[in-house]
N, C-alpha and C positions, 0 to 999 in steps of 0.2 A: 245067600252068596254075595248080592251087590255090598252089604255091610261089610262084608271082609274087603272086597276090593276097594272100596271108601277107604278103609282102613292103609290097608298097602300104600294106596295111592297119598296120604297123609304122611304117612311115615316117610316114604321117599321123598315130598315135598321137605318135610322137615330135613331130613338128613342132607338135600342139598344145601338148603338155608345155612345148614351148620358149617358144610365144606366150605361155600363159599365165604361166609362172614370170617371162619377160622384160618383162612388162606390170606395172610396180611399182605399187603402190598410194600415192598422195599419203596419208602420215600425219598429214598436218598437220590438226588439228582446227580449222573454222574458226566461229565463232559469235559474236552479237552483243548478247548480254545484259549491259550494264556495269554493272544496279545492284548496289551495295554500294559497298564498303570496298577503297580501291586506294592503292598506294605507289609512288612512282616505284624504278625499280631499274636503270634507265641512259637514255640520251639516243644519238640518233644525231643528228650535226650533219654533214652534208654527207659521209657514210661514215665519220668519225670518232666512236668510240664512247667516251661520257666515262660512266664509271663511280663508285659511291660511292668515293672513296679520300681520302686524307689530301690528297696533292696538288692534288684539286679545291677544297681548304678547305670541307668538306661540316663546316658547324658542329656542335656538342654540342648544341646546342639542338633539343629533338624529335628527338633522335638523329639530326640531320641531314637527316630525311624530309620528302619534299614528299608528302601526301596527296590524294587525291581520294573524295569520298563522292557516288555519283550514287544519286539518288532514282529508284523507278520511274516511266517516262514515262506520262503521260497517254494516252488515245486517239488524239490528235492528235500524237504522239511528243514531247510536250514534259517536260522534267522540270530538276530543279535539282542542282548541282553546289556542292560546298563541301569545304573542307579548310583546309591548312597549305601554306606555300611556306616552309619551315624556320622563319623567325620570326614570320611573319606571318599572318592568315585571311584567306580571300578566300570570294565567293559570287557566285553568279551563275545564269543559264538556260541550257537546252541545248535544242537540238530534234534529232533523228535522222529519217533518211528512209530511202529503199530502198537496198540495197546498201552500207550502211555509212558514208552521208552524215551529216554531223553540222555542227553550225553551235553557236558558243558567244554570247552577248550577256550584256551587261551585267555583266560581271564585276567586281566591286567588290572592290579590296585594297588594302592598305597596303604599302610597300616599305622599312619601316625596317630596315635593317641586315641588309639581304637579300644575298645574295653575288651578285657578277656573272652567275655562273654561271646563276642561277635564271630569267635572263629566255630560257632556253630552254623553260622549262613556260610556253607561251604558246599558252594555251587560246584565245583569240580568233582564233589564224591558222589553228587544225587545221577541215580540211575532209571528212576521211575518219578511219574507224577500223575496228579488226576485232579481236578477241578470239582469237589463233592459240597453239593451245597452252598455254592457260590464262594468257597473257600479254595484255594490252591494248594494243594498240598505236594510237596517235594520230597522222596523219600530216600534216605541213603543209609548206609551202613548196613546192609542187610534187613532194610525196612525199622530198624531199632532207633533210627534217628528220623524225625520230621521236623521242616520249615512249613509251618502254616502262613500264607497270606492272604490277604483281602484285596479287593480292588480300591484303588485309592481316588 
């Protein structure tokens, strides 16, 4: 009878060990503090990843970077965003809400000598955001388009 109980205990322990090891923890760290300086590292345009390469005609001006500086939002979630779109500056306002909801308004910018692909940097269309593993992801077009930025 003791042997039978020992076997049951061992089977139970083995089962617990497999369950603990089998339940993987999601290592993706998600945060929502976007305050600070960022630069675009890639876009996802309906599943197609677009990165900074010569064939995408990223200009030498400003090292071909698109940047964003987010001020700390006030108590109502309102802040300012400014930066460069390769050759031109922009400035506007944003409002963050719960669960990564964000809206941009009054983005003022010029588009002189901007490469066509910079149209993917469409802040006014962004509806959600999250910072996942230190990359700021801005989602628009029903999450089919993503602007990915890293801290500058």
